[in-house]
PDB file of N, CA, C and O in Angstrom:
ATOM      1  N   UNK A   1      43.257  49.571 152.300  1.00  0.00           N
ATOM      2  CA  UNK A   1      43.768  50.340 150.905  1.00  0.00           C
ATOM      3  C   UNK A   1      43.079  49.455 149.802  1.00  0.00           C
ATOM      4  O   UNK A   1      43.155  48.234 149.667  1.00  0.00           O
ATOM      5  N   UNK A   2      42.451  50.290 149.115  1.00  0.00           N
ATOM      6  CA  UNK A   2      41.648  49.414 147.926  1.00  0.00           C
ATOM      7  C   UNK A   2      42.695  49.457 147.146  1.00  0.00           C
ATOM      8  O   UNK A   2      43.294  50.490 146.844  1.00  0.00           O
ATOM      9  N   UNK A   3      43.051  47.995 146.670  1.00  0.00           N
ATOM     10  CA  UNK A   3      43.727  47.397 145.569  1.00  0.00           C
ATOM     11  C   UNK A   3      42.914  47.738 144.177  1.00  0.00           C
ATOM     12  O   UNK A   3      43.275  48.541 143.317  1.00  0.00           O
ATOM     13  N   UNK A   4      41.852  47.013 144.173  1.00  0.00           N
ATOM     14  CA  UNK A   4      41.204  47.170 142.879  1.00  0.00           C
ATOM     15  C   UNK A   4      40.013  47.509 143.118  1.00  0.00           C
ATOM     16  O   UNK A   4      39.245  47.046 143.961  1.00  0.00           O
ATOM     17  N   UNK A   5      39.832  48.418 142.287  1.00  0.00           N
ATOM     18  CA  UNK A   5      38.647  49.123 142.264  1.00  0.00           C
ATOM     19  C   UNK A   5      37.088  48.718 141.642  1.00  0.00           C
ATOM     20  O   UNK A   5      35.905  49.042 141.749  1.00  0.00           O
ATOM     21  N   UNK A   6      38.163  47.583 140.776  1.00  0.00           N
ATOM     22  CA  UNK A   6      37.009  46.811 139.673  1.00  0.00           C
ATOM     23  C   UNK A   6      36.178  46.291 140.413  1.00  0.00           C
ATOM     24  O   UNK A   6      34.952  46.391 140.379  1.00  0.00           O
ATOM     25  N   UNK A   7      37.086  45.500 141.370  1.00  0.00           N
ATOM     26  CA  UNK A   7      36.154  44.076 141.832  1.00  0.00           C
ATOM     27  C   UNK A   7      36.331  44.575 143.932  1.00  0.00           C
ATOM     28  O   UNK A   7      36.087  43.804 144.860  1.00  0.00           O
ATOM     29  N   UNK A   8      36.726  45.792 144.029  1.00  0.00           N
ATOM     30  CA  UNK A   8      36.143  46.485 145.009  1.00  0.00           C
ATOM     31  C   UNK A   8      37.578  45.476 146.118  1.00  0.00           C
ATOM     32  O   UNK A   8      37.201  45.409 147.288  1.00  0.00           O
ATOM     33  N   UNK A   9      38.725  44.914 145.933  1.00  0.00           N
ATOM     34  CA  UNK A   9      39.342  44.151 146.484  1.00  0.00           C
ATOM     35  C   UNK A   9      40.445  45.368 147.429  1.00  0.00           C
ATOM     36  O   UNK A   9      40.990  46.309 146.850  1.00  0.00           O
ATOM     37  N   UNK A  10      40.577  45.145 148.678  1.00  0.00           N
ATOM     38  CA  UNK A  10      41.221  45.852 149.630  1.00  0.00           C
ATOM     39  C   UNK A  10      42.762  44.750 149.893  1.00  0.00           C
ATOM     40  O   UNK A  10      43.169  43.614 149.648  1.00  0.00           O
ATOM     41  N   UNK A  11      43.187  46.050 150.564  1.00  0.00           N
ATOM     42  CA  UNK A  11      44.959  45.160 150.788  1.00  0.00           C
ATOM     43  C   UNK A  11      44.753  43.493 152.045  1.00  0.00           C
ATOM     44  O   UNK A  11      45.402  42.449 152.117  1.00  0.00           O
ATOM     45  N   UNK A  12      43.915  43.856 152.582  1.00  0.00           N
ATOM     46  CA  UNK A  12      43.621  43.226 153.675  1.00  0.00           C
ATOM     47  C   UNK A  12      43.248  41.844 153.037  1.00  0.00           C
ATOM     48  O   UNK A  12      43.825  40.822 153.407  1.00  0.00           O
ATOM     49  N   UNK A  13      42.202  41.825 152.001  1.00  0.00           N
ATOM     50  CA  UNK A  13      41.992  40.298 151.745  1.00  0.00           C
ATOM     51  C   UNK A  13      42.878  39.834 150.850  1.00  0.00           C
ATOM     52  O   UNK A  13      42.936  38.639 150.560  1.00  0.00           O
ATOM     53  N   UNK A  14      43.394  40.440 150.504  1.00  0.00           N
ATOM     54  CA  UNK A  14      44.866  40.029 149.712  1.00  0.00           C
ATOM     55  C   UNK A  14      46.136  39.118 150.571  1.00  0.00           C
ATOM     56  O   UNK A  14      46.712  38.048 150.374  1.00  0.00           O
ATOM     57  N   UNK A  15      46.212  40.489 151.894  1.00  0.00           N
ATOM     58  CA  UNK A  15      46.757  39.515 152.558  1.00  0.00           C
ATOM     59  C   UNK A  15      47.049  38.359 153.147  1.00  0.00           C
ATOM     60  O   UNK A  15      48.143  37.812 153.290  1.00  0.00           O
ATOM     61  N   UNK A  16      45.276  37.814 153.697  1.00  0.00           N
ATOM     62  CA  UNK A  16      44.751  37.077 154.035  1.00  0.00           C
ATOM     63  C   UNK A  16      45.058  36.168 153.431  1.00  0.00           C
ATOM     64  O   UNK A  16      45.403  35.239 154.162  1.00  0.00           O
ATOM     65  N   UNK A  17      45.134  35.842 151.802  1.00  0.00           N
ATOM     66  CA  UNK A  17      45.281  35.098 151.471  1.00  0.00           C
ATOM     67  C   UNK A  17      46.453  34.602 151.486  1.00  0.00           C
ATOM     68  O   UNK A  17      46.684  33.438 151.810  1.00  0.00           O
ATOM     69  N   UNK A  18      47.528  35.642 151.048  1.00  0.00           N
ATOM     70  CA  UNK A  18      48.894  35.368 151.278  1.00  0.00           C
ATOM     71  C   UNK A  18      49.132  34.668 152.459  1.00  0.00           C
ATOM     72  O   UNK A  18      49.853  33.671 152.415  1.00  0.00           O
ATOM     73  N   UNK A  19      48.645  35.032 153.491  1.00  0.00           N
ATOM     74  CA  UNK A  19      49.115  34.296 154.687  1.00  0.00           C
ATOM     75  C   UNK A  19      48.714  32.911 154.903  1.00  0.00           C
ATOM     76  O   UNK A  19      49.179  32.149 155.750  1.00  0.00           O
ATOM     77  N   UNK A  20      47.815  32.669 154.061  1.00  0.00           N
ATOM     78  CA  UNK A  20      46.696  31.142 153.945  1.00  0.00           C
ATOM     79  C   UNK A  20      47.631  30.301 152.907  1.00  0.00           C
ATOM     80  O   UNK A  20      47.188  29.252 152.440  1.00  0.00           O
ATOM     81  N   UNK A  21      49.265  30.894 152.459  1.00  0.00           N
ATOM     82  CA  UNK A  21      49.884  29.944 151.486  1.00  0.00           C
ATOM     83  C   UNK A  21      49.350  30.443 150.580  1.00  0.00           C
ATOM     84  O   UNK A  21      49.353  29.448 149.854  1.00  0.00           O
ATOM     85  N   UNK A  22      48.718  31.440 149.804  1.00  0.00           N
ATOM     86  CA  UNK A  22      48.143  31.187 148.159  1.00  0.00           C
ATOM     87  C   UNK A  22      49.042  31.939 147.512  1.00  0.00           C
ATOM     88  O   UNK A  22      49.458  32.944 148.087  1.00  0.00           O
ATOM     89  N   UNK A  23      49.612  31.551 145.953  1.00  0.00           N
ATOM     90  CA  UNK A  23      50.580  32.319 145.323  1.00  0.00           C
ATOM     91  C   UNK A  23      49.265  33.283 144.464  1.00  0.00           C
ATOM     92  O   UNK A  23      48.045  33.123 144.425  1.00  0.00           O
ATOM     93  N   UNK A  24      50.217  34.352 143.816  1.00  0.00           N
ATOM     94  CA  UNK A  24      49.702  35.367 143.303  1.00  0.00           C
ATOM     95  C   UNK A  24      48.652  34.741 142.171  1.00  0.00           C
ATOM     96  O   UNK A  24      47.775  35.522 141.800  1.00  0.00           O
ATOM     97  N   UNK A  25      48.653  33.675 141.703  1.00  0.00           N
ATOM     98  CA  UNK A  25      47.686  33.327 140.897  1.00  0.00           C
ATOM     99  C   UNK A  25      46.677  32.529 141.460  1.00  0.00           C
ATOM    100  O   UNK A  25      45.767  32.014 140.810  1.00  0.00           O
ATOM    101  N   UNK A  26      46.770  32.472 142.150  1.00  0.00           N
ATOM    102  CA  UNK A  26      45.711  31.402 143.266  1.00  0.00           C
ATOM    103  C   UNK A  26      44.857  32.496 143.983  1.00  0.00           C
ATOM    104  O   UNK A  26      43.710  32.143 144.259  1.00  0.00           O
ATOM    105  N   UNK A  27      45.300  34.039 144.408  1.00  0.00           N
ATOM    106  CA  UNK A  27      44.969  34.689 144.656  1.00  0.00           C
ATOM    107  C   UNK A  27      43.859  35.638 143.548  1.00  0.00           C
ATOM    108  O   UNK A  27      42.731  36.006 143.877  1.00  0.00           O
ATOM    109  N   UNK A  28      44.542  35.911 142.135  1.00  0.00           N
ATOM    110  CA  UNK A  28      44.334  36.595 141.081  1.00  0.00           C
ATOM    111  C   UNK A  28      42.808  35.461 140.789  1.00  0.00           C
ATOM    112  O   UNK A  28      41.787  35.946 140.302  1.00  0.00           O
ATOM    113  N   UNK A  29      42.889  33.975 141.169  1.00  0.00           N
ATOM    114  CA  UNK A  29      41.338  33.267 140.792  1.00  0.00           C
ATOM    115  C   UNK A  29      40.271  33.562 142.056  1.00  0.00           C
ATOM    116  O   UNK A  29      39.137  34.038 142.011  1.00  0.00           O
ATOM    117  N   UNK A  30      40.886  33.204 142.942  1.00  0.00           N
ATOM    118  CA  UNK A  30      39.832  33.332 144.751  1.00  0.00           C
ATOM    119  C   UNK A  30      39.126  35.373 144.512  1.00  0.00           C
ATOM    120  O   UNK A  30      37.927  35.649 144.545  1.00  0.00           O
ATOM    121  N   UNK A  31      39.838  36.039 144.378  1.00  0.00           N
ATOM    122  CA  UNK A  31      39.467  37.155 144.500  1.00  0.00           C
ATOM    123  C   UNK A  31      38.995  38.187 142.633  1.00  0.00           C
ATOM    124  O   UNK A  31      38.483  39.299 142.504  1.00  0.00           O
ATOM    125  N   UNK A  32      39.348  37.422 141.796  1.00  0.00           N
ATOM    126  CA  UNK A  32      39.215  37.797 140.597  1.00  0.00           C
ATOM    127  C   UNK A  32      40.128  39.188 140.653  1.00  0.00           C
ATOM    128  O   UNK A  32      39.863  40.104 139.875  1.00  0.00           O
ATOM    129  N   UNK A  33      41.140  39.291 141.543  1.00  0.00           N
ATOM    130  CA  UNK A  33      41.374  40.303 141.213  1.00  0.00           C
ATOM    131  C   UNK A  33      42.462  40.619 139.028  1.00  0.00           C
ATOM    132  O   UNK A  33      42.864  39.762 138.240  1.00  0.00           O
ATOM    133  N   UNK A  34      42.484  41.598 138.966  1.00  0.00           N
ATOM    134  CA  UNK A  34      42.777  41.676 137.192  1.00  0.00           C
ATOM    135  C   UNK A  34      41.774  41.408 136.118  1.00  0.00           C
ATOM    136  O   UNK A  34      42.011  41.894 135.012  1.00  0.00           O
ATOM    137  N   UNK A  35      40.783  40.765 136.271  1.00  0.00           N
ATOM    138  CA  UNK A  35      39.757  40.512 135.575  1.00  0.00           C
ATOM    139  C   UNK A  35      39.026  41.307 134.874  1.00  0.00           C
ATOM    140  O   UNK A  35      38.183  40.887 134.081  1.00  0.00           O
ATOM    141  N   UNK A  36      39.374  43.133 135.181  1.00  0.00           N
ATOM    142  CA  UNK A  36      38.578  43.719 134.502  1.00  0.00           C
ATOM    143  C   UNK A  36      39.552  44.355 133.909  1.00  0.00           C
ATOM    144  O   UNK A  36      39.778  43.885 132.793  1.00  0.00           O
ATOM    145  N   UNK A  37      40.575  45.697 134.355  1.00  0.00           N
ATOM    146  CA  UNK A  37      41.157  46.530 133.368  1.00  0.00           C
ATOM    147  C   UNK A  37      42.846  45.980 133.643  1.00  0.00           C
ATOM    148  O   UNK A  37      43.814  46.332 132.969  1.00  0.00           O
ATOM    149  N   UNK A  38      42.867  44.817 135.086  1.00  0.00           N
ATOM    150  CA  UNK A  38      44.420  44.821 134.980  1.00  0.00           C
ATOM    151  C   UNK A  38      45.244  45.698 135.631  1.00  0.00           C
ATOM    152  O   UNK A  38      46.400  45.318 135.818  1.00  0.00           O
ATOM    153  N   UNK A  39      44.793  47.218 136.178  1.00  0.00           N
ATOM    154  CA  UNK A  39      45.626  48.632 136.352  1.00  0.00           C
ATOM    155  C   UNK A  39      46.175  47.244 138.441  1.00  0.00           C
ATOM    156  O   UNK A  39      46.936  47.401 139.396  1.00  0.00           O
ATOM    157  N   UNK A  40      45.509  46.522 138.150  1.00  0.00           N
ATOM    158  CA  UNK A  40      45.809  46.830 140.074  1.00  0.00           C
ATOM    159  C   UNK A  40      47.142  45.280 140.318  1.00  0.00           C
ATOM    160  O   UNK A  40      47.527  44.941 141.437  1.00  0.00           O
ATOM    161  N   UNK A  41      47.549  44.677 139.172  1.00  0.00           N
ATOM    162  CA  UNK A  41      48.514  43.620 139.379  1.00  0.00           C
ATOM    163  C   UNK A  41      48.971  44.282 139.707  1.00  0.00           C
ATOM    164  O   UNK A  41      48.826  44.611 140.884  1.00  0.00           O
ATOM    165  N   UNK A  42      49.749  44.855 138.952  1.00  0.00           N
ATOM    166  CA  UNK A  42      51.152  45.767 139.721  1.00  0.00           C
ATOM    167  C   UNK A  42      51.367  45.654 140.779  1.00  0.00           C
ATOM    168  O   UNK A  42      52.243  44.842 141.078  1.00  0.00           O
ATOM    169  N   UNK A  43      50.600  46.492 141.976  1.00  0.00           N
ATOM    170  CA  UNK A  43      50.373  46.603 143.283  1.00  0.00           C
ATOM    171  C   UNK A  43      49.692  45.490 143.937  1.00  0.00           C
ATOM    172  O   UNK A  43      49.408  45.578 145.132  1.00  0.00           O
ATOM    173  N   UNK A  44      49.525  44.885 143.541  1.00  0.00           N
ATOM    174  CA  UNK A  44      49.135  43.867 144.021  1.00  0.00           C
ATOM    175  C   UNK A  44      50.386  42.844 144.509  1.00  0.00           C
ATOM    176  O   UNK A  44      50.672  42.319 145.585  1.00  0.00           O
ATOM    177  N   UNK A  45      51.181  42.832 142.711  1.00  0.00           N
ATOM    178  CA  UNK A  45      52.292  41.676 142.707  1.00  0.00           C
ATOM    179  C   UNK A  45      53.753  42.817 144.070  1.00  0.00           C
ATOM    180  O   UNK A  45      54.743  42.346 144.629  1.00  0.00           O
ATOM    181  N   UNK A  46      53.485  43.559 144.099  1.00  0.00           N
ATOM    182  CA  UNK A  46      54.433  44.453 144.644  1.00  0.00           C
ATOM    183  C   UNK A  46      54.025  44.393 145.785  1.00  0.00           C
ATOM    184  O   UNK A  46      55.022  44.416 146.506  1.00  0.00           O
ATOM    185  N   UNK A  47      52.680  44.295 146.682  1.00  0.00           N
ATOM    186  CA  UNK A  47      52.525  44.060 148.075  1.00  0.00           C
ATOM    187  C   UNK A  47      52.960  42.420 148.496  1.00  0.00           C
ATOM    188  O   UNK A  47      53.517  41.963 149.494  1.00  0.00           O
ATOM    189  N   UNK A  48      52.417  41.767 147.219  1.00  0.00           N
ATOM    190  CA  UNK A  48      52.736  40.076 147.967  1.00  0.00           C
ATOM    191  C   UNK A  48      54.540  40.196 147.808  1.00  0.00           C
ATOM    192  O   UNK A  48      55.084  40.040 148.901  1.00  0.00           O
ATOM    193  N   UNK A  49      55.167  40.352 147.066  1.00  0.00           N
ATOM    194  CA  UNK A  49      56.580  40.403 147.281  1.00  0.00           C
ATOM    195  C   UNK A  49      57.140  41.274 148.582  1.00  0.00           C
ATOM    196  O   UNK A  49      57.925  40.715 149.347  1.00  0.00           O
ATOM    197  N   UNK A  50      56.778  42.490 148.798  1.00  0.00           N
ATOM    198  CA  UNK A  50      56.912  42.942 150.147  1.00  0.00           C
ATOM    199  C   UNK A  50      56.222  42.158 151.810  1.00  0.00           C
ATOM    200  O   UNK A  50      56.429  42.545 152.960  1.00  0.00           O
ATOM    201  N   UNK A  51      55.490  41.122 151.387  1.00  0.00           N
ATOM    202  CA  UNK A  51      55.020  40.192 152.290  1.00  0.00           C
ATOM    203  C   UNK A  51      56.022  39.539 152.450  1.00  0.00           C
ATOM    204  O   UNK A  51      56.751  39.548 153.442  1.00  0.00           O
ATOM    205  N   UNK A  52      56.189  38.629 151.026  1.00  0.00           N
ATOM    206  CA  UNK A  52      57.102  37.664 151.080  1.00  0.00           C
ATOM    207  C   UNK A  52      58.545  37.634 151.630  1.00  0.00           C
ATOM    208  O   UNK A  52      58.996  36.608 152.140  1.00  0.00           O
ATOM    209  N   UNK A  53      59.303  38.832 151.514  1.00  0.00           N
ATOM    210  CA  UNK A  53      60.044  39.880 152.198  1.00  0.00           C
ATOM    211  C   UNK A  53      60.278  39.705 153.389  1.00  0.00           C
ATOM    212  O   UNK A  53      61.164  38.929 153.748  1.00  0.00           O
ATOM    213  N   UNK A  54      59.352  40.554 154.442  1.00  0.00           N
ATOM    214  CA  UNK A  54      58.675  40.276 155.588  1.00  0.00           C
ATOM    215  C   UNK A  54      58.512  38.901 156.278  1.00  0.00           C
ATOM    216  O   UNK A  54      58.802  38.851 157.473  1.00  0.00           O
ATOM    217  N   UNK A  55      58.145  37.945 155.749  1.00  0.00           N
ATOM    218  CA  UNK A  55      57.998  36.810 156.155  1.00  0.00           C
ATOM    219  C   UNK A  55      59.541  36.104 156.825  1.00  0.00           C
ATOM    220  O   UNK A  55      59.945  35.655 157.898  1.00  0.00           O
ATOM    221  N   UNK A  56      60.133  36.380 155.219  1.00  0.00           N
ATOM    222  CA  UNK A  56      61.640  35.569 155.005  1.00  0.00           C
ATOM    223  C   UNK A  56      62.086  36.557 156.284  1.00  0.00           C
ATOM    224  O   UNK A  56      62.150  35.858 157.296  1.00  0.00           O
ATOM    225  N   UNK A  57      62.319  37.545 156.482  1.00  0.00           N
ATOM    226  CA  UNK A  57      63.249  38.095 157.225  1.00  0.00           C
ATOM    227  C   UNK A  57      62.850  37.957 158.930  1.00  0.00           C
ATOM    228  O   UNK A  57      63.640  37.919 159.874  1.00  0.00           O
ATOM    229  N   UNK A  58      61.257  37.894 158.957  1.00  0.00           N
ATOM    230  CA  UNK A  58      61.190  37.411 160.364  1.00  0.00           C
ATOM    231  C   UNK A  58      61.349  35.819 161.101  1.00  0.00           C
ATOM    232  O   UNK A  58      61.471  35.457 162.271  1.00  0.00           O
ATOM    233  N   UNK A  59      61.261  34.893 159.433  1.00  0.00           N
ATOM    234  CA  UNK A  59      62.106  33.720 160.030  1.00  0.00           C
ATOM    235  C   UNK A  59      63.814  33.532 160.398  1.00  0.00           C
ATOM    236  O   UNK A  59      64.433  32.744 161.114  1.00  0.00           O
ATOM    237  N   UNK A  60      64.240  34.771 159.448  1.00  0.00           N
ATOM    238  CA  UNK A  60      65.479  34.302 159.637  1.00  0.00           C
ATOM    239  C   UNK A  60      65.936  34.862 161.354  1.00  0.00           C
ATOM    240  O   UNK A  60      66.407  34.176 162.261  1.00  0.00           O
ATOM    241  N   UNK A  61      65.558  36.474 161.352  1.00  0.00           N
ATOM    242  CA  UNK A  61      65.288  36.797 162.750  1.00  0.00           C
ATOM    243  C   UNK A  61      65.401  35.398 163.573  1.00  0.00           C
ATOM    244  O   UNK A  61      66.501  34.854 163.669  1.00  0.00           O
ATOM    245  N   UNK A  62      64.408  34.912 164.077  1.00  0.00           N
ATOM    246  CA  UNK A  62      63.336  33.805 164.605  1.00  0.00           C
ATOM    247  C   UNK A  62      62.679  34.264 165.428  1.00  0.00           C
ATOM    248  O   UNK A  62      61.799  33.590 165.964  1.00  0.00           O
TER     249      UNK A  62
END
């Protein structure tokens, strides 16, 4: 799914960066996320929060 139309950034690219341990700010810098109109930032932040929550659940379950 395309998250940022301006920079053609899809959800997979964001997920890969998150899985590599990057923060939202690092992802923004690396991919150029939000550098144009900024309308993608809310969706990207929500996606990262969801990924973080899923990671925590997986660790808790073991």
